[in-house]
GUVEX-561282 format. One line per 10 residues: number of its first residue (from 1); for each residue x, y, z of N, C-alpha, C. Coordinates in Angstrom, 3 decimals, padded with zeros to 6 digits. Layout:
N
NUM = X,Y,Z,X,Y,Z,X,Y,Z  ...
***
This chain:
341
1 = 015.670,-024.381,013.679,015.626,-022.983,013.569,014.497,-022.569,014.373  014.694,-021.557,015.458,013.696,-021.063,016.165,012.622,-020.170,015.400  011.490,-020.372,015.748,010.275,-019.608,015.316,009.925,-018.457,016.035  009.623,-017.304,015.433,009.268,-015.892,016.091,007.943,-015.630,015.654  007.214,-015.104,016.585,005.788,-014.581,016.302,006.148,-013.024,016.545  005.636,-012.311,015.676,005.737,-010.928,015.679,004.618,-010.052,016.465  004.624,-010.368,017.711,003.626,-010.073,018.788,002.188,-010.080,018.149  001.367,-009.123,018.312,-000.033,-009.281,018.034,-000.359,-009.352,016.575  000.560,-009.199,015.693,000.302,-009.578,014.298,-000.092,-010.984,013.923  000.552,-012.015,014.917,000.467,-013.374,014.664,001.303,-013.915,013.592
11 = 002.115,-012.990,012.875,002.977,-013.422,011.789,004.010,-014.250,012.437  004.310,-015.598,012.195,005.274,-016.446,012.654,006.067,-017.004,011.527  007.544,-016.713,011.793,008.275,-017.360,010.690,009.725,-017.687,011.399  010.552,-018.169,010.690,011.885,-018.617,011.294,012.578,-017.332,011.736  013.459,-017.395,012.614,014.216,-016.065,013.065,015.353,-015.991,012.085  015.175,-015.616,010.856,016.102,-015.505,009.891,015.404,-014.877,008.751  015.481,-013.554,008.606,014.678,-012.949,007.506,015.516,-011.970,006.574  014.872,-011.544,005.577,015.622,-010.869,004.344,015.369,-009.472,004.437  016.380,-008.678,004.469,016.406,-007.168,004.309,016.670,-006.754,002.903  015.927,-006.364,002.116,015.895,-006.157,000.748,016.326,-004.739,000.375
21 = 017.013,-004.016,001.264,017.547,-002.617,000.848,018.651,-002.834,-000.172  019.583,-003.928,000.008,020.868,-003.942,-000.811,020.478,-004.392,-002.320  019.496,-005.258,-002.428,019.166,-005.538,-003.824,018.818,-004.532,-004.895  018.715,-003.362,-004.325,018.558,-002.342,-005.256,019.879,-001.998,-006.116  021.032,-002.598,-005.619,022.385,-002.521,-006.105,022.606,-003.530,-007.219  021.747,-004.430,-007.430,022.042,-005.543,-008.501,020.947,-005.398,-009.495  021.210,-006.163,-010.636,020.147,-005.993,-011.627,018.848,-006.983,-011.285  017.916,-006.872,-012.179,016.575,-007.669,-011.912,016.874,-009.118,-012.001  017.708,-009.655,-012.805,017.842,-011.072,-012.765,018.587,-011.686,-011.687  019.577,-010.818,-011.202,020.366,-011.302,-010.125,019.500,-011.310,-008.784
31 = 018.791,-010.096,-008.729,017.983,-010.078,-007.537,016.964,-011.040,-007.364  016.342,-011.563,-008.526,015.294,-012.466,-008.708,016.021,-013.881,-008.235  017.132,-014.242,-008.597,017.697,-015.381,-008.259,018.056,-015.443,-006.743  018.408,-014.290,-006.255,018.772,-014.216,-004.833,017.621,-014.413,-003.994  016.486,-013.718,-004.277,015.272,-013.719,-003.434,014.483,-015.243,-003.563  014.583,-015.635,-004.823,013.964,-017.111,-004.887,014.744,-018.036,-004.195  016.156,-018.009,-003.950,016.941,-018.933,-003.368,016.704,-018.771,-001.946  016.429,-017.444,-001.436,016.287,-017.082,-000.102,014.838,-018.031,000.335  013.923,-017.978,-000.578,012.513,-018.543,-000.276,012.792,-020.189,-000.132  013.516,-020.688,-001.233,013.897,-022.074,-001.246,014.567,-022.412,-000.068
41 = 015.466,-021.744,000.580,016.212,-021.853,001.661,015.404,-021.857,003.127  014.334,-021.339,003.092,013.407,-021.174,004.084,012.982,-019.930,004.764  013.579,-018.901,004.077,013.244,-017.449,004.529,011.850,-017.236,004.113  011.009,-016.502,004.974,009.539,-016.174,004.347,009.137,-014.833,004.835  010.121,-014.055,005.419,009.616,-012.640,005.711,010.652,-011.804,004.866  010.220,-010.903,004.248,010.961,-009.917,003.284,010.701,-008.614,003.627  011.633,-007.783,003.939,011.376,-006.279,004.273,012.016,-005.480,003.263  011.249,-004.385,002.677,011.643,-003.449,001.749,011.096,-002.055,002.020  011.214,-001.208,001.111,010.611,000.030,001.377,010.440,000.861,000.047  009.622,001.968,000.068,009.481,002.761,-001.214,010.668,003.443,-001.438
51 = 011.419,003.890,-000.269,012.629,004.590,-000.469,013.858,003.739,-000.995  013.784,002.496,-001.348,014.756,001.678,-001.720,014.702,001.513,-003.097  014.548,002.654,-003.924,014.530,002.693,-005.385,013.675,001.469,-006.034  014.204,000.576,-006.556,013.431,-000.700,-007.353,013.457,-001.909,-006.381  013.766,-001.740,-005.375,013.639,-003.000,-004.283,012.306,-003.656,-004.395  011.271,-002.832,-004.200,010.045,-003.292,-004.189,009.578,-004.070,-005.658  009.941,-003.425,-006.704,009.722,-003.898,-008.158,010.468,-005.348,-008.218  011.642,-005.441,-007.698,012.442,-006.781,-007.722,011.539,-007.791,-006.862  011.153,-007.448,-005.738,010.434,-008.399,-004.976,009.205,-008.801,-005.689  008.460,-008.024,-006.257,007.213,-008.222,-007.078,007.557,-009.048,-008.212
61 = 008.629,-008.975,-008.992,009.108,-009.694,-009.891,009.422,-011.189,-009.582  010.204,-011.296,-008.527,010.704,-012.543,-008.030,009.445,-013.606,-007.453  008.502,-012.825,-006.873,007.561,-013.548,-006.285,006.168,-013.507,-006.731  006.144,-013.160,-008.026,004.803,-012.976,-008.832,004.149,-014.577,-008.764  002.814,-014.623,-008.374,002.220,-015.757,-008.289,002.489,-016.547,-006.850  003.100,-016.056,-005.979,003.385,-016.759,-004.687,003.226,-015.734,-003.383  002.227,-014.860,-003.712,001.960,-013.880,-002.650,001.440,-014.546,-001.281  000.800,-015.717,-001.408,000.445,-016.199,-000.221,001.381,-017.049,000.473  002.666,-017.256,-000.081,003.687,-018.089,000.510,004.677,-017.212,001.286  004.659,-015.919,001.266,005.501,-015.038,001.935,004.922,-013.950,002.648
71 = 005.583,-013.328,003.571,005.276,-012.000,004.175,005.970,-010.950,003.682  005.408,-009.760,003.493,006.191,-008.535,003.022,005.811,-007.343,003.783  006.874,-006.731,004.208,006.837,-005.491,004.958,007.492,-004.422,004.207  006.739,-003.506,003.956,007.304,-002.183,003.453,007.002,-000.822,004.086  007.629,000.241,003.549,007.511,001.457,004.351,007.161,002.596,003.456  006.687,003.705,004.198,006.575,004.910,003.420,007.261,006.159,004.218  007.760,006.794,003.223,008.384,008.108,003.948,007.556,009.247,003.628  006.265,009.000,003.299,005.327,010.051,003.028,005.211,010.625,004.444  005.184,012.149,004.281,004.930,012.916,005.624,003.743,013.869,005.610  002.864,013.536,004.399,001.518,014.076,004.363,000.740,012.949,003.993
81 = -000.556,013.111,004.061,-001.468,012.125,003.665,-001.749,011.900,002.164  -001.362,012.915,001.497,-001.222,012.707,-000.023,000.003,011.861,-000.428  001.042,012.212,000.388,002.265,011.466,-000.097,002.181,009.927,000.346  001.528,009.887,001.513,001.221,008.463,002.089,000.361,007.621,000.969  -000.700,008.241,000.547,-001.616,007.452,-000.362,-000.915,007.203,-001.570  -000.279,008.089,-002.063,000.434,007.808,-003.382,001.606,006.814,-003.287  002.289,006.969,-002.205,003.394,005.933,-001.979,002.754,004.429,-001.642  001.664,004.323,-001.016,001.155,003.153,-000.808,000.675,002.407,-002.191  000.000,003.300,-003.000,-000.404,002.724,-004.268,000.749,002.341,-005.282  001.844,003.055,-005.078,003.020,002.619,-005.921,003.594,001.439,-005.389
91 = 003.628,001.340,-003.992,004.314,-000.037,-003.637,003.354,-001.072,-003.754  002.219,-001.107,-003.869,001.370,-002.179,-004.116,001.398,-002.553,-005.551  001.704,-001.595,-006.537,001.682,-001.930,-007.735,003.201,-002.476,-008.056  004.272,-001.994,-007.429,005.439,-002.547,-007.805,005.652,-004.051,-007.294  004.977,-004.168,-005.928,005.104,-005.506,-005.432,004.187,-006.430,-005.905  003.315,-006.002,-006.934,002.333,-006.859,-007.554,001.334,-007.486,-006.517  000.836,-006.877,-005.734,000.045,-007.413,-004.708,-001.069,-006.329,-004.439  -002.225,-006.928,-003.769,-003.290,-006.072,-003.381,-003.159,-005.800,-001.792  -002.184,-006.275,-001.135,-001.954,-006.017,000.275,-000.494,-006.074,000.783  -000.072,-005.330,001.688,000.908,-005.542,002.368,000.847,-006.075,003.781
101 = 001.636,-006.977,004.191,001.539,-007.539,005.521,001.673,-006.562,006.693  002.888,-005.832,006.612,003.327,-004.870,007.676,003.443,-003.577,006.925  002.953,-002.569,007.051,003.107,-001.117,006.490,003.818,-000.275,007.518  004.854,000.336,007.451,005.429,001.120,008.479,005.852,002.444,008.022  005.601,003.353,009.053,006.110,004.804,008.890,007.703,004.558,008.909  008.372,005.176,007.902,009.731,004.898,007.851,010.602,006.062,008.345  011.416,005.746,009.329,012.430,006.567,009.898,011.717,007.890,010.488  010.851,007.537,011.287,009.984,008.842,011.694,010.834,009.672,012.871  010.594,010.968,013.084,011.181,011.701,014.051,010.103,012.144,015.181  008.953,011.515,014.786,007.770,011.793,015.852,006.843,010.494,015.868
111 = 006.074,010.291,016.863,005.151,009.326,017.076,003.766,009.742,016.488  003.439,009.277,015.301,002.154,009.761,014.821,000.970,009.099,015.563  000.037,009.876,015.847,-001.133,009.410,016.508,-002.429,009.990,016.073  -003.655,009.179,016.439,-004.805,009.906,015.858,-005.058,011.314,016.556  -005.579,012.113,015.660,-005.883,013.438,016.102,-004.728,014.399,016.492  -003.387,014.012,015.898,-002.388,014.872,016.140,-002.395,016.105,015.102  -003.383,016.064,014.205,-003.260,017.132,013.144,-002.551,016.913,011.849  -001.732,015.802,011.843,-001.050,015.331,010.706,-001.975,014.592,009.676  -002.846,013.862,010.339,-003.716,013.065,009.460,-002.949,011.748,009.014  -001.727,011.473,009.507,-000.955,010.159,009.163,-001.373,009.053,009.661
121 = -001.775,009.028,010.998,-002.150,007.775,011.484,-003.572,007.347,011.023  -004.338,008.289,010.774,-005.615,008.197,010.133,-005.569,007.495,008.829  -004.523,007.934,008.038,-004.163,007.066,006.706,-003.804,005.652,006.943  -003.171,005.248,007.893,-002.942,003.808,008.225,-004.224,003.216,008.461  -005.107,003.806,009.252,-006.250,003.049,009.861,-007.135,002.859,008.423  -007.315,003.893,007.616,-008.152,003.761,006.352,-007.460,002.669,005.446  -006.147,002.706,005.431,-005.587,001.685,004.557,-006.044,000.227,004.988  -005.882,000.187,006.313,-006.085,-001.199,007.023,-007.531,-001.510,006.683  -008.496,-000.725,006.897,-009.896,-000.817,006.755,-010.263,-001.153,005.264  -009.455,-000.791,004.332,-009.614,-001.118,002.999,-008.923,-002.371,002.449
131 = -008.279,-003.030,003.364,-007.522,-004.217,003.281,-006.206,-004.056,002.532  -005.744,-002.946,002.293,-004.496,-002.741,001.475,-003.258,-002.908,002.536  -003.374,-002.813,003.688,-002.367,-003.242,004.640,-003.054,-004.149,005.733  -002.219,-005.031,006.334,-002.737,-005.902,007.493,-002.359,-005.379,008.938  -001.220,-004.874,009.046,-000.692,-004.467,010.362,000.086,-003.177,010.127  000.083,-002.350,011.182,000.533,-001.037,011.137,001.992,-001.024,011.949  003.084,-000.678,011.329,004.233,-000.682,012.118,004.914,000.715,012.023  006.289,000.802,012.579,006.985,002.017,012.386,008.500,001.709,012.664  009.315,002.430,012.005,010.760,002.281,012.052,011.225,003.568,012.575  012.293,003.237,013.317,012.930,004.713,013.907,014.507,004.428,014.248
141 = 015.152,005.499,014.302,016.596,005.470,014.867,016.813,006.090,016.051  015.945,007.116,016.413,016.122,007.841,017.807,015.507,007.022,018.805  016.161,006.765,019.865,015.809,006.063,020.883,014.484,006.699,021.616  014.564,008.006,021.821,013.200,008.474,022.516,012.078,008.389,021.648  012.119,008.582,020.289,011.050,008.475,019.443,010.559,006.927,019.399  011.409,005.984,019.369,011.217,004.602,019.274,010.347,004.268,020.667  010.919,004.830,021.959,010.196,004.528,023.170,008.747,005.128,023.058  008.498,006.214,022.640,007.296,006.805,022.431,006.268,006.036,021.749  006.885,005.364,020.536,005.920,004.699,019.692,005.729,003.568,020.202  006.465,002.847,021.224,006.260,001.566,021.918,005.173,001.753,022.812
151 = 005.409,002.900,023.706,004.520,003.220,024.913,003.116,003.562,024.424  002.863,004.093,023.102,001.722,004.574,022.698,000.726,003.469,022.683  001.263,002.407,022.328,000.382,001.272,022.094,-000.454,001.211,020.707  -000.026,002.163,019.842,-000.567,002.251,018.394,000.014,001.496,017.372  001.129,000.852,017.739,001.844,-000.011,016.601,001.851,-001.225,017.050  001.907,-002.133,015.847,001.962,-003.480,016.013,003.429,-004.138,015.953  004.288,-003.329,015.303,005.712,-003.655,015.287,006.498,-002.344,015.223  007.693,-002.720,015.946,008.862,-001.611,015.785,010.043,-002.162,015.160  010.578,-001.338,014.234,011.882,-001.801,013.459,012.977,-000.760,013.946  013.842,-001.368,014.538,014.983,-000.496,015.277,016.413,-001.260,015.172
161 = 017.416,-000.352,014.967,018.685,-001.051,015.022,018.989,-001.876,016.341  019.607,-003.085,016.083,019.783,-003.916,017.203,020.948,-005.008,016.664  022.016,-004.891,017.493,023.118,-005.737,017.273,023.845,-005.990,018.646  024.918,-006.774,018.571,025.577,-006.997,019.959,026.373,-005.935,020.398  026.434,-004.744,019.532,027.115,-003.495,019.920,025.964,-002.572,020.455  024.824,-002.784,020.486,023.764,-002.034,021.140,024.021,-001.768,022.486  023.360,-000.614,023.099,023.645,-000.052,024.450,022.449,-000.841,025.176  022.509,-000.821,026.564,021.502,-001.333,027.455,020.348,-000.746,027.228  020.266,000.594,026.988,019.041,001.417,026.715,018.248,000.845,025.577  018.990,000.612,024.497,018.467,000.189,023.277,017.771,-001.306,023.340
171 = 018.576,-002.219,024.215,018.147,-003.471,024.481,016.858,-003.545,025.257  016.677,-002.420,025.995,015.571,-002.213,027.040,014.315,-002.278,025.962  014.475,-001.637,024.894,013.324,-001.688,023.718,012.818,-002.953,023.478  013.674,-003.929,023.271,013.116,-005.297,022.976,012.294,-005.721,024.174  012.703,-005.504,025.436,011.890,-006.034,026.614,010.430,-005.252,026.694  010.540,-003.873,026.373,009.510,-003.175,026.207,008.342,-003.779,025.389  008.776,-004.085,024.216,007.925,-004.649,022.995,007.463,-005.965,023.511  008.113,-006.790,024.113,007.755,-008.201,024.716,006.682,-007.962,025.642  006.779,-007.121,026.572,005.707,-006.726,027.428,004.470,-006.282,027.038  004.508,-005.639,025.858,003.318,-005.051,025.088,002.748,-005.921,024.079
181 = 003.426,-007.105,023.867,003.006,-007.958,022.722,003.275,-007.201,021.319  004.473,-006.658,021.174,004.546,-005.949,020.004,005.797,-006.466,019.315  005.748,-006.711,018.059,006.720,-007.336,017.403,007.939,-006.434,017.255  009.162,-007.033,017.399,010.384,-006.235,017.326,011.186,-006.778,015.877  011.496,-005.845,014.982,012.138,-006.174,013.835,013.461,-005.622,013.901  014.493,-006.393,013.847,015.771,-005.892,014.034,016.459,-005.591,013.035  016.922,-004.257,012.590,017.740,-003.771,011.395,018.975,-003.627,011.831  019.978,-003.460,010.861,021.379,-003.366,011.215,022.123,-004.290,012.284  021.913,-005.738,011.912,022.304,-006.610,012.879,023.768,-006.778,012.743  024.356,-006.083,011.742,025.912,-006.222,011.632,026.407,-004.775,011.783
191 = 025.646,-003.794,012.541,026.012,-002.516,012.871,026.539,-001.917,011.529  025.840,-001.875,010.463,026.355,-001.269,009.248,027.681,-001.518,008.732  027.979,-002.808,008.869,029.416,-003.404,008.510,030.525,-003.528,009.427  029.996,-002.853,010.582,031.349,-002.990,011.697,031.449,-004.523,012.258  030.398,-005.111,012.252,030.369,-006.526,012.785,030.671,-007.455,011.514  031.875,-008.128,011.626,032.249,-009.110,010.561,032.185,-010.630,010.887  031.352,-010.858,012.034,031.362,-012.197,012.370,029.840,-012.701,012.505  029.362,-013.103,011.315,027.880,-013.510,011.288,027.402,-014.442,012.426  028.362,-015.518,012.635,027.826,-016.429,013.524,027.629,-015.724,014.877  028.488,-014.805,015.421,028.234,-014.191,016.501,026.794,-013.260,016.517
201 = 026.724,-012.672,015.497,025.650,-011.637,015.232,024.437,-012.533,015.317  024.388,-013.728,014.634,023.183,-014.551,014.606,022.882,-015.084,015.867  023.905,-015.537,016.651,023.707,-016.182,018.019,023.280,-015.262,018.929  023.647,-013.916,018.949,023.304,-012.847,019.875,021.677,-012.593,019.584  021.266,-012.650,018.497,019.859,-012.577,018.040,019.082,-013.624,018.641  019.628,-014.784,018.751,018.688,-016.115,019.042,018.432,-016.087,020.560  018.875,-015.167,021.439,018.615,-015.206,022.807,017.351,-014.640,023.099  016.781,-013.807,022.093,015.479,-013.092,022.308,014.485,-013.817,021.560  013.356,-014.119,022.310,012.309,-014.803,021.769,011.131,-013.914,021.013  011.431,-012.597,020.888,010.457,-011.816,020.276,011.098,-011.057,019.185
211 = 012.449,-011.273,018.724,013.296,-010.441,017.709,013.243,-011.042,016.508  013.026,-010.595,015.249,013.145,-010.898,014.115,014.261,-010.056,013.255  015.431,-010.627,013.159,016.523,-009.907,012.389,016.381,-010.053,010.928  016.391,-008.829,010.246,016.508,-008.842,008.625,017.903,-008.495,008.411  018.512,-009.419,007.596,019.891,-009.292,007.245,019.925,-008.739,005.904  020.711,-007.652,005.578,020.756,-007.071,004.400,021.610,-007.865,003.378  021.095,-008.257,002.283,021.675,-009.230,001.401,021.594,-008.911,-000.059  022.810,-008.795,-000.577,022.877,-008.429,-002.010,023.785,-009.312,-002.664  024.328,-010.430,-002.265,025.189,-011.262,-002.887,024.857,-012.628,-002.550  024.760,-013.712,-003.497,024.551,-015.048,-003.277,025.246,-015.638,-002.088
221 = 026.571,-015.551,-001.996,027.476,-015.962,-001.098,027.130,-015.434,000.408  026.517,-014.236,000.418,026.107,-013.673,001.626,024.763,-014.438,002.108  023.965,-014.578,001.222,022.639,-015.323,001.501,022.924,-016.853,002.006  023.881,-017.448,001.240,024.230,-018.756,001.566,024.713,-018.908,003.033  025.488,-018.042,003.602,026.112,-017.982,004.843,024.810,-017.957,005.833  023.777,-017.050,005.530,022.791,-017.021,006.552,021.837,-018.267,006.352  021.710,-018.703,005.228,020.832,-019.969,004.975,021.602,-021.141,005.637  022.776,-021.120,005.806,023.596,-022.165,006.527,023.070,-022.369,007.962  022.542,-021.292,008.491,022.248,-021.285,009.804,020.776,-021.827,010.072  020.176,-022.199,009.108,018.820,-022.676,009.010,018.761,-024.044,009.784
231 = 019.851,-024.871,009.381,019.950,-026.211,009.987,021.045,-026.255,011.056  022.045,-025.523,011.098,023.043,-025.470,012.136,022.976,-024.052,012.681  021.948,-023.769,013.709,021.857,-022.278,014.156,023.003,-022.139,015.275  023.745,-021.034,015.149,024.751,-020.853,016.118,024.102,-020.709,017.497  024.751,-021.083,018.580,024.139,-020.846,019.839,025.006,-019.678,020.769  023.971,-019.121,021.475,024.541,-017.986,022.338,025.115,-018.442,023.501  026.315,-019.209,023.446,027.022,-019.993,024.446,028.126,-019.216,025.045  028.984,-019.767,026.023,029.887,-018.860,026.712,031.050,-018.302,025.877  031.512,-019.293,024.830,032.540,-018.774,024.020,032.040,-017.635,023.002  030.845,-017.623,022.561,030.245,-016.587,021.607,030.208,-015.254,022.795
241 = 029.544,-015.394,023.822,029.646,-014.322,024.808,030.891,-013.707,025.089  031.931,-014.606,025.196,033.188,-013.932,025.502,033.840,-013.180,024.426  033.499,-013.910,023.105,033.994,-013.042,021.759,033.202,-011.618,021.812  031.948,-011.542,022.021,031.232,-010.218,021.881,031.668,-009.325,022.910  031.955,-009.872,024.303,032.646,-008.961,025.248,033.764,-008.299,024.762  034.680,-009.035,024.104,035.913,-008.564,023.584,035.491,-007.412,022.632  034.670,-007.893,021.700,034.340,-006.790,020.527,033.778,-005.622,021.173  032.975,-005.694,022.022,032.318,-004.443,022.623,033.405,-003.727,023.436  034.298,-004.314,024.022,035.324,-003.536,024.628,036.300,-002.810,023.635  036.531,-003.318,022.685,037.310,-002.775,021.556,036.494,-001.636,020.813
251 = 035.231,-001.595,020.697,034.329,-000.751,020.117,033.629,000.223,020.999  033.861,000.182,022.320,033.136,000.954,023.309,033.426,002.457,022.935  032.493,003.278,023.495,032.767,004.706,023.334,032.178,005.439,021.989  032.776,006.392,021.457,032.260,007.162,020.451,032.558,006.663,019.047  031.606,006.057,018.316,031.800,005.562,017.017,030.402,005.686,016.164  030.600,006.013,015.160,029.536,006.159,014.176,028.925,004.828,013.691  027.596,004.773,013.901,027.020,003.564,013.500,026.569,003.570,012.076  026.644,004.730,011.426,026.312,004.764,009.929,024.891,004.735,009.629  024.196,005.356,010.482,022.670,005.279,010.164,022.176,006.331,009.304  022.953,007.381,009.047,022.701,008.259,008.054,021.661,009.496,008.601
261 = 021.375,009.348,009.761,020.282,010.364,010.375,020.613,011.785,010.388  022.219,011.904,010.268,022.785,013.220,010.167,022.643,013.880,008.633  022.329,012.965,007.716,022.490,013.383,006.368,021.099,014.192,005.933  021.112,014.985,004.893,022.376,015.411,004.191,023.135,016.613,004.869  024.536,016.507,004.517,025.434,017.399,005.112,025.447,018.793,004.018  025.342,020.149,004.706,025.350,020.973,003.705,026.791,021.279,003.105  027.782,020.752,003.603,028.997,020.696,002.945,029.420,019.721,001.966  028.350,018.794,001.991,028.550,017.607,000.904,029.388,016.473,001.547  029.629,016.560,002.798,030.445,015.335,003.205,029.642,014.038,003.359  030.051,012.937,003.152,029.234,011.617,003.254,029.484,011.236,004.706
271 = 028.963,011.853,005.612,029.205,011.606,007.061,028.921,010.249,007.454  028.130,009.453,006.958,027.766,008.214,007.494,028.833,007.081,007.225  029.722,007.437,006.305,030.803,006.534,006.070,032.214,007.335,006.433  032.215,008.562,006.261,033.626,009.286,006.678,033.838,009.518,008.169  032.709,009.476,008.900,032.827,009.550,010.425,033.217,008.101,010.907  033.266,007.093,010.225,033.693,005.905,010.707,034.619,005.049,009.807  035.354,005.843,009.067,036.314,005.320,008.090,037.569,004.581,008.799  037.908,004.988,009.721,038.997,004.191,010.525,038.724,002.738,010.910  037.453,002.694,011.170,036.953,001.431,011.565,036.570,000.513,010.384  036.094,001.111,009.323,035.699,000.402,008.110,036.956,-000.118,007.448
281 = 038.002,000.658,007.394,039.220,-000.053,006.592,039.811,-001.075,007.480  039.557,-001.095,008.856,040.173,-002.154,009.516,039.297,-003.385,009.731  037.892,-003.142,009.879,036.950,-004.095,010.207,036.388,-004.743,008.964  036.136,-003.899,007.906,035.507,-004.295,006.614,036.559,-003.993,005.493  037.651,-004.493,005.497,038.685,-004.179,004.585,038.257,-004.296,003.113  038.524,-003.364,002.262,038.243,-003.303,000.970,039.439,-002.200,000.329  039.884,-002.487,-000.905,040.672,-001.488,-001.369,040.069,-000.374,-001.972  038.609,-000.641,-002.113,037.782,000.568,-002.595,037.818,001.640,-001.574  038.091,001.484,-000.263,038.031,002.730,000.724,039.236,003.460,000.373  040.245,003.186,-000.289,041.373,003.897,-000.281,041.411,004.349,-001.866
291 = 040.397,004.137,-002.589,040.634,004.633,-004.082,040.451,006.121,-004.244  040.621,006.578,-005.407,040.635,008.144,-005.678,039.205,008.629,-005.103  038.123,008.043,-005.419,036.819,008.470,-005.138,036.559,008.650,-003.550  037.224,007.803,-002.940,036.866,007.934,-001.449,038.065,008.860,-000.700  039.109,008.897,-001.511,040.107,009.875,-001.026,039.545,011.393,-001.170  038.644,011.550,-002.148,038.105,012.833,-002.550,036.961,013.053,-001.428  036.170,012.073,-001.130,035.166,012.056,-000.220,035.680,012.573,001.187  036.771,011.918,001.565,037.287,012.082,002.797,037.849,013.625,002.771  038.490,013.959,001.630,038.907,015.497,001.658,037.918,016.379,001.828  036.642,016.083,001.645,035.572,017.088,001.813,035.472,017.417,003.171
301 = 036.022,016.592,004.306,035.746,016.936,005.633,036.550,018.349,005.820  037.479,018.687,004.998,038.251,019.930,005.069,037.199,021.121,004.977  036.143,020.785,004.437,035.120,021.910,004.093,034.059,021.950,005.161  034.160,021.312,006.135,033.229,021.252,007.290,032.971,022.545,007.833  031.727,022.969,007.869,031.361,024.444,008.340,031.041,024.573,009.822  031.172,023.458,010.515,031.032,023.594,011.985,029.584,024.143,012.289  028.721,023.684,011.297,027.298,024.299,011.578,026.517,023.699,012.728  026.916,022.411,012.958,026.471,021.552,014.156,025.209,020.792,013.738  024.786,020.858,012.479,023.602,020.067,012.209,023.610,018.695,012.348  024.788,018.110,011.970,024.928,016.670,012.153,024.935,016.261,013.593
311 = 025.577,016.985,014.318,025.572,016.950,015.946,024.360,016.746,016.553  023.562,017.830,016.136,022.202,017.870,016.670,021.195,016.753,016.261  021.495,016.194,014.987,020.508,015.233,014.478,020.945,013.841,014.898  022.175,013.618,015.475,022.735,012.253,015.773,021.990,011.764,016.897  021.221,010.548,016.785,020.558,009.740,017.791,021.542,009.366,018.982  022.947,009.287,018.618,023.721,008.622,019.507,024.579,009.915,020.280  024.051,011.017,019.999,024.656,012.371,020.617,026.175,012.410,020.422  026.682,011.906,019.305,028.192,012.234,019.151,028.477,013.478,018.667  029.742,013.877,018.991,030.287,015.001,018.587,030.930,014.795,017.009  030.043,014.791,016.103,030.267,014.241,014.824,031.459,015.118,014.124
321 = 031.407,016.461,014.057,032.547,017.149,013.614,033.930,016.856,013.904  033.917,016.558,015.292,035.259,016.079,015.825,035.560,014.711,015.474  034.577,013.799,015.326,034.669,012.437,014.836,035.179,012.421,013.362  034.635,013.238,012.623,035.029,013.480,011.200,036.556,013.821,011.031  037.036,014.787,011.874,038.471,015.213,011.755,039.379,014.157,012.024  038.942,013.431,013.385,039.871,012.283,013.713,040.028,011.240,012.671  038.945,010.981,012.017,038.887,009.903,010.944,039.773,010.249,009.865  039.677,011.548,009.512,040.339,012.112,008.375,041.735,011.968,008.678  042.307,012.443,010.010,043.754,012.428,010.235,044.160,011.007,010.142  043.459,009.948,010.658,043.887,008.615,010.588,044.012,008.153,009.217
331 = 042.912,008.639,008.414,043.032,008.138,007.121,044.126,008.718,006.238  044.562,009.902,006.585,045.733,010.414,005.836,046.965,009.591,006.026  047.112,009.119,007.511,048.147,008.509,008.016,048.123,006.982,007.044  047.098,006.366,006.957,047.061,005.183,006.300,047.505,005.199,004.994  046.950,006.303,004.215,047.425,006.514,002.900,048.730,006.812,002.849  049.435,007.361,003.695,050.848,007.675,003.570,051.789,006.405,004.198  051.065,005.373,004.663,051.759,004.180,005.204,052.401,004.518,006.618  051.906,005.317,007.225,052.401,005.574,008.487,051.732,004.719,009.608  050.444,004.018,009.236,049.665,003.449,010.128,049.342,001.883,009.336  049.447,000.826,009.999,049.130,-000.340,009.359,047.719,-000.698,009.497
341 = 047.151,-001.415,008.499,045.643,-001.716,008.825,045.588,-003.214,008.393
***
């Protein structure tokens, strides 16, 4: 298994890390079992966030007394110094630790800098001086914001969506980070569920020597799949490359990545799933997509206000209202049995 060093942080772990957002959906005992098994299987890097409800608490519970054996990255959605400090203290308490290895501004829409008037970057520096955090990171979904954060030289890590469906401009971020000795943490390696071939997803990441993918895991069988690659790591060979090219050809163009940056919708539409429902029912089959609840969710598209908020917020510059309507028409045909999936 390839070892990855996250830039100037010096943090070196195997290129196979744990994304702890999904464990908020399981109970404490189940989460503890999954997390401890991940450690036993060789995972050492665990990414969570204050925004992930009780994810931090579950990590703290699972790894009590083991703090020096793992690396923990967490995030703050605080947008004022007061929120920052409050969330940091809560995170430390929930994680049962007195420090966080990488503390990240979560899903930012600007690059915080010293002296910008917000006081946010100063909060990071103060927390680092106090020993409460060891490294300063940032997560983003908007390409221009991510580029600005990388170019600023102020951050030690960038967390950004990366998968074999990523555009060339997005992959450029990986190279920018390498050139600046900045760690790159890859989220959404399965493109929010659109990628259903873990072997290809893993192999794609393996070509980069500065990328640490964090796989979102909530089931033991999912974990075992990723742990299986510890000893038999998929190789980014010609066969995998050909498969990925075929996938990219099928998914090229306008499709929703499910990042949720467009939310909330003033009409109550669950855009991040509804705008890609056609792909989900075909690439991530589940009877649940067609149940009464999701039928009602899709029907909400009829209430679209055409306000344009989702379109203006989309980091991929999609025509989201039009995409919603196309998915709704396809969904109705699927329900009527007019289209096979």
